ZAKEFI-433890 format. One line per 4 residues: number of its first residue (from 1); for each residue z, y, x of C-alpha. Coordinates in Angstrom, 2 decimals, padded with zeros to 5 digits. Last residue first. Example, Ala and Ser with C-alpha at 12.3 -4.5 7.8 and 13.67 -1.06 7.14 Angstrom:
2
2	007.14/-001.06/013.67 | 007.80/-004.50/012.30;
This chain:
429
429	116.40/198.92/104.88 | 115.39/200.27/101.46 | 113.28/197.24/100.55 | 116.07/194.84/101.45;
425	115.11/191.37/102.68 | 115.19/192.04/106.43 | 118.49/193.89/105.93 | 120.37/190.80/104.76;
421	120.69/190.01/101.05 | 124.06/190.02/099.25 | 123.44/188.24/095.95 | 120.69/186.24/097.62;
417	117.32/185.94/095.93 | 115.22/183.29/094.18 | 112.10/184.53/092.37 | 110.89/182.43/089.44;
413	107.10/182.14/089.28 | 106.12/179.85/092.15 | 108.30/176.78/091.81 | 108.40/174.31/088.96;
409	110.80/171.49/089.93 | 112.96/173.64/092.26 | 115.12/171.34/094.39 | 117.84/172.79/096.60;
405	119.70/171.38/099.60 | 122.67/172.96/101.37 | 125.26/170.27/100.63 | 126.68/172.21/097.68;
401	123.15/172.43/096.30 | 122.80/168.65/096.20 | 122.00/168.22/092.50 | 118.30/167.77/093.11;
397	117.51/167.47/096.82 | 117.47/163.72/097.55 | 116.55/163.20/093.89 | 113.23/164.86/094.68;
393	112.19/161.67/096.48 | 109.73/162.43/099.26 | 108.00/159.77/101.35 | 104.90/159.81/099.15;
389	104.44/163.50/099.97 | 104.00/162.63/103.67 | 105.48/165.58/105.55 | 103.65/168.14/107.61;
385	104.50/171.30/109.55 | 102.33/174.40/109.61 | 100.42/175.94/112.51 | 096.88/175.75/111.10;
381	095.98/172.85/113.38 | 099.25/171.07/112.56 | 098.45/171.06/108.84 | 094.89/169.87/109.55;
377	096.14/166.97/111.65 | 098.66/166.00/108.97 | 095.91/165.61/106.38 | 096.03/167.78/103.23;
373	097.22/165.50/100.46 | 100.39/167.56/100.11 | 103.89/167.83/101.58 | 103.28/171.02/103.54;
369	106.27/172.18/105.59 | 107.28/175.72/106.48 | 109.97/175.85/109.18 | 112.13/178.95/109.15;
365	112.58/182.17/111.16 | 109.24/181.80/112.93 | 109.33/182.17/116.71 | 105.92/182.92/118.25;
361	105.72/182.93/122.03 | 103.19/184.97/124.01 | 105.85/187.13/125.65 | 107.12/188.16/122.23;
357	106.29/187.23/118.65 | 108.95/187.28/115.94 | 109.36/185.72/112.51 | 109.42/186.31/108.77;
353	107.21/184.03/106.75 | 104.45/181.62/107.69 | 103.13/181.74/104.11 | 103.35/185.54/103.94;
349	101.64/186.02/107.28 | 098.71/183.76/106.39 | 098.29/185.24/102.92 | 098.22/188.71/104.43;
345	095.70/187.65/107.06 | 093.47/186.32/104.27 | 093.67/189.66/102.43 | 092.88/191.48/105.66;
341	089.55/189.74/105.95 | 089.06/189.10/109.69 | 087.84/192.05/111.76 | 091.31/193.16/112.86;
337	092.28/189.77/114.31 | 091.70/189.97/118.07 | 092.14/193.73/118.31 | 095.41/193.31/116.43;
333	097.07/191.01/118.96 | 100.68/192.21/118.75 | 100.22/193.06/115.07 | 098.92/189.59/114.25;
329	101.80/187.67/115.85 | 104.28/190.20/114.45 | 103.19/189.34/110.91 | 104.07/185.66/111.23;
325	101.33/183.10/111.71 | 099.30/180.61/109.71 | 095.96/179.66/111.23 | 093.16/182.07/112.06;
321	090.19/179.70/112.22 | 091.49/177.32/109.55 | 092.40/180.33/107.42 | 088.92/181.80/107.66;
317	087.20/178.55/106.67 | 089.64/177.98/103.80 | 089.18/181.37/102.13 | 087.25/180.50/098.97;
313	088.12/176.85/098.34 | 091.55/177.30/099.90 | 093.92/174.99/101.76 | 092.70/171.91/099.92;
309	094.21/168.52/099.02 | 096.78/169.51/096.39 | 098.02/166.93/093.84 | 101.05/165.81/095.89;
305	102.33/169.41/095.93 | 105.73/169.76/097.56 | 105.84/173.01/099.52 | 108.83/172.27/101.74;
301	110.87/175.21/102.96 | 112.97/174.43/106.01 | 116.05/175.93/107.65 | 116.45/177.67/111.00;
297	117.81/180.78/109.30 | 118.79/179.76/105.78 | 116.22/179.59/102.97 | 117.19/181.80/100.03;
293	114.77/184.71/100.66 | 111.85/182.33/101.34 | 111.85/180.89/097.80 | 109.47/183.09/095.77;
289	106.92/183.62/098.54 | 107.08/180.02/099.69 | 106.38/178.50/096.27 | 103.73/181.19/095.81;
285	101.95/179.26/098.58 | 100.66/176.99/095.81 | 098.08/179.74/095.15 | 096.13/179.70/098.42;
281	097.53/176.21/099.07 | 095.16/174.78/096.46 | 095.44/173.47/092.88 | 098.31/175.64/091.65;
277	098.05/174.98/087.90 | 099.50/171.51/088.58 | 102.92/172.97/089.35 | 104.09/173.36/092.95;
273	107.39/171.65/093.73 | 109.68/173.63/096.01 | 112.01/171.44/098.07 | 114.44/173.78/099.82;
269	116.40/172.76/102.91 | 119.17/174.66/104.69 | 120.05/176.65/101.61 | 121.16/180.28/101.47;
265	124.45/181.39/099.88 | 125.50/183.28/096.76 | 122.50/182.67/094.52 | 120.52/185.02/092.27;
261	117.67/183.70/090.12 | 115.01/186.25/089.13 | 112.45/185.82/086.33 | 114.70/186.76/083.39;
257	116.28/190.07/084.30 | 113.68/191.51/086.67 | 111.05/190.29/084.20 | 112.67/192.48/081.52;
253	112.27/195.62/083.63 | 108.78/194.56/084.70 | 107.73/194.23/081.05 | 108.86/197.76/080.19;
249	107.10/199.15/083.27 | 103.89/197.23/082.54 | 103.74/198.64/079.01 | 104.40/202.14/080.34;
245	101.91/202.14/083.22 | 099.03/200.52/081.34 | 099.56/202.72/078.30 | 101.04/200.77/075.43;
241	101.77/197.22/074.32 | 104.81/195.10/075.17 | 105.57/191.41/074.64 | 108.81/189.84/075.86;
237	110.55/186.47/075.92 | 107.51/184.19/075.64 | 108.77/180.71/076.44 | 106.75/178.34/078.63;
233	109.12/178.42/081.59 | 110.16/182.04/081.36 | 107.46/184.48/080.26 | 107.22/188.25/080.03;
229	103.98/189.47/078.50 | 102.08/192.74/078.88 | 099.51/194.11/076.44 | 097.87/196.94/078.34;
225	095.71/199.96/077.57 | 092.75/201.56/079.30 | 090.22/204.17/078.17 | 087.15/204.02/080.41;
221	086.33/206.14/083.45 | 088.65/204.14/085.77 | 089.70/206.57/088.51 | 093.30/206.86/087.31;
217	093.68/203.10/087.79 | 092.87/203.53/091.49 | 095.82/205.90/091.88 | 097.90/203.42/089.89;
213	096.94/200.60/092.24 | 097.88/202.65/095.30 | 101.25/203.53/093.74 | 101.86/199.79/093.18;
209	101.45/199.39/096.94 | 103.90/202.24/097.50 | 106.53/200.27/095.58 | 108.52/200.85/092.39;
205	109.58/197.54/090.87 | 110.97/195.57/093.79 | 110.95/191.83/093.00 | 108.85/191.00/096.06;
201	108.61/193.98/098.42 | 111.23/193.31/101.07 | 110.81/189.53/101.21 | 106.99/189.85/101.33;
197	106.68/192.20/104.27 | 106.09/196.01/104.31 | 103.09/195.46/106.57 | 102.03/192.54/104.38;
193	101.98/194.79/101.32 | 099.59/197.19/103.03 | 097.56/194.15/104.05 | 097.19/193.21/100.39;
189	096.30/196.82/099.55 | 093.50/196.89/102.05 | 091.90/193.54/101.37 | 091.65/194.09/097.64;
185	090.54/197.71/098.00 | 087.56/196.70/100.11 | 086.83/193.29/098.59 | 085.64/194.14/095.10;
181	087.47/194.68/091.80 | 088.20/192.60/088.70 | 091.71/191.21/089.26 | 092.33/193.02/092.55;
177	092.78/195.67/091.20 | 092.01/195.56/087.47 | 094.58/192.93/086.54 | 096.88/194.60/089.09;
173	096.90/197.68/086.86 | 099.39/195.97/084.56 | 100.58/192.64/085.84 | 102.46/191.57/088.94;
169	105.83/192.84/090.14 | 106.64/193.91/093.70 | 103.06/194.73/094.74 | 102.25/192.10/097.36;
165	104.72/189.24/096.80 | 104.99/189.46/093.03 | 107.89/189.16/090.58 | 106.27/188.24/087.25;
161	104.40/190.14/084.54 | 102.14/188.26/082.14 | 098.65/189.16/080.96 | 096.36/191.16/078.69;
157	094.71/194.32/080.01 | 092.82/196.02/077.17 | 089.75/197.99/078.24 | 088.33/200.37/075.64;
153	084.92/201.90/075.07 | 083.01/199.13/076.84 | 079.97/198.91/079.13 | 081.85/200.38/082.10;
149	084.12/197.33/082.36 | 081.04/195.13/082.75 | 080.39/196.76/086.10 | 083.35/194.95/087.67;
145	085.29/197.54/089.64 | 085.08/199.25/092.99 | 087.48/201.64/094.68 | 086.36/202.48/098.21;
141	089.19/202.87/100.72 | 089.31/205.60/103.34 | 091.69/204.60/106.09 | 095.38/204.11/106.85;
137	096.23/201.30/109.28 | 097.57/203.68/111.93 | 099.99/204.87/109.26 | 102.17/201.81/109.89;
133	104.98/203.37/111.97 | 105.02/206.57/109.91 | 105.89/204.80/106.63 | 102.95/204.77/104.30;
129	102.23/206.52/100.99 | 100.99/209.73/102.62 | 098.68/207.65/104.82 | 096.76/206.44/101.75;
125	096.21/209.97/100.52 | 095.06/211.13/103.95 | 092.71/208.17/104.36 | 091.12/209.08/101.08;
121	091.07/206.71/098.10 | 087.46/206.56/097.01 | 085.90/206.52/093.58 | 084.22/204.54/090.80;
117	082.05/202.18/092.84 | 080.36/199.65/090.58 | 080.36/195.87/090.99 | 078.22/193.00/089.66;
113	075.34/193.75/092.02 | 077.74/193.50/094.96 | 078.52/189.89/094.04 | 081.59/188.86/096.03;
109	084.16/189.70/093.34 | 082.29/188.09/090.48 | 084.70/188.16/087.50 | 084.14/185.34/085.04;
105	082.95/186.24/081.56 | 083.91/185.23/078.01 | 081.81/186.27/075.02 | 083.14/186.98/071.54;
101	081.15/186.70/068.31 | 083.22/183.86/066.93 | 086.47/183.13/068.79 | 087.58/179.77/067.37;
97	084.23/178.63/065.95 | 082.10/179.86/068.86 | 084.59/178.37/071.31 | 084.23/174.91/069.74;
93	082.15/173.18/072.42 | 085.09/171.76/074.32 | 088.35/172.04/072.35 | 089.90/175.47/072.80;
89	093.18/176.32/074.50 | 091.85/179.53/076.02 | 092.20/178.34/079.61 | 090.90/174.89/078.60;
85	087.78/176.45/077.07 | 087.24/178.50/080.22 | 087.64/175.40/082.39 | 085.09/173.48/080.33;
81	082.64/176.35/080.67 | 083.16/176.54/084.43 | 085.90/178.72/085.89 | 085.22/180.91/088.92;
77	087.19/180.28/092.09 | 090.05/182.70/092.88 | 089.24/185.95/094.70 | 090.59/188.25/091.98;
73	089.91/186.00/089.01 | 090.62/188.48/086.25 | 088.78/186.64/083.47 | 086.78/189.04/081.27;
69	087.02/188.65/077.49 | 084.82/190.16/074.77 | 085.41/192.00/071.51 | 082.43/193.90/070.08;
65	081.70/196.52/067.42 | 085.39/196.33/066.59 | 086.78/195.87/063.09 | 086.39/192.14/062.46;
61	087.09/191.33/066.10 | 090.36/193.29/066.32 | 093.28/191.65/064.51 | 092.03/188.06/064.28;
57	090.55/188.20/067.78 | 093.75/189.62/069.20 | 095.78/186.93/067.47 | 093.48/184.23/068.78;
53	093.61/185.56/072.34 | 097.41/185.86/072.18 | 097.84/182.25/071.06 | 095.46/180.84/073.67;
49	097.04/183.09/076.36 | 100.56/181.77/075.87 | 101.49/182.54/079.50 | 101.84/180.79/082.84;
45	099.51/182.23/085.47 | 097.20/180.27/087.79 | 094.76/179.35/084.97 | 093.02/182.72/085.01;
41	094.45/185.96/083.68 | 092.88/188.12/080.94 | 090.93/191.38/080.76 | 090.18/192.17/077.10;
37	087.02/194.24/076.62 | 086.66/196.28/073.42 | 083.46/197.89/072.11 | 084.39/200.35/069.38;
33	083.23/200.48/065.76 | 086.79/200.36/064.44 | 089.15/199.53/067.32 | 091.84/202.10/066.45;
29	093.92/201.44/069.58 | 097.20/201.88/067.69 | 096.17/199.62/064.82 | 095.38/196.79/067.18;
25	098.73/197.27/068.92 | 100.52/197.05/065.57 | 098.63/193.83/064.76 | 099.45/192.40/068.19;
21	103.14/193.21/067.71 | 103.18/191.72/064.21 | 101.41/188.50/065.21 | 103.68/188.01/068.20;
17	106.84/188.52/066.18 | 105.50/186.20/063.47 | 104.86/183.49/066.03 | 108.39/183.74/067.35;
13	109.55/185.65/070.41 | 111.99/183.78/072.60 | 115.54/184.96/073.21 | 117.20/184.26/076.55;
9	116.62/187.79/077.83 | 115.24/190.18/075.26 | 111.82/191.55/074.46 | 110.12/194.28/072.48;
5	106.86/195.52/071.12 | 105.03/198.83/070.93 | 105.46/201.31/073.78 | 105.08/204.95/072.78;
1	101.86/206.72/073.75;
């Protein structure tokens, strides 16, 4: 299938562009009499979902036997009815008027009754994708998916593509795994990414972790297509429809142009402000993932989120037991940590960043500081530094790049990289 749609750096798509691309996509999938399930992101991704959902409904609902929406939560908290309406840009109580006939579902990743096993990735297959030094982590991995997917004739993945810490670029098959899958694959492929490390994998298009997702995609017994967006700020700069692989590939190419900022030298102090859509450290940590490559050795990365008062609704208990530590800390004591959820360990290692662990001493490369409503005692307990958010004035960073300070007012989606990165940041090193 050829890719429908287009995009260009520094040129936003207009409403007519969006309407035409969605209409062409609707024609290509031939929805007449078919049950269609659109898998969409939750509130932690910037994209014009309300507009796209309405255009899809206008183009498909009158022809399809059914058009429903499933929110790809991964392990994020479920949205209540008010939250779903807000996600779709609908006034409370008016969903039936705006999207008549369509239902909207949350994914239930911890509910075994809501999942179906569709295959298994063998230990041998997994090992073949790994470097020799990490093959000890290879194992059989069950591939599960939300059972609702199997009730439809066509699954349409709808979401943005950004540089991503675990797979290189988000979107595409990632909306199925981990978007609407169970824990086994989710935990495994996150840890696979951790073993490669965030700075090496983020912003790299072709990665072995993406290969794992595509192998799982091939097991889905329902026709799949994707409508992939590329967004900068709040502007839609690209929209591509086609097979999941091809639409994602086109979007990832444009994302590499428009969602990456290249700088010549690292900064001693980076103030990364988390937007309101990141309401816990679990997602606000994207500020660290996207900024770590441009923090100088011995420097600091401040996650500035005065609205955040929680480490994680879902994973907080585990993270407070484990704390935040560099990858080497976990690898050197694997018997102690191997039974914790590997996805939580990945988050921990990515937030703490690159570092070493030898002779019982952990030496992180940089200092990671939380400037949030999480109490100082809790920050220290989980091995992160603390700063009172009320003591911070962004003006002390904004405009001071020449002095080694950088302020990013909406961190978490734009990846910052060095023009000449050191070996620990290069995927091929």
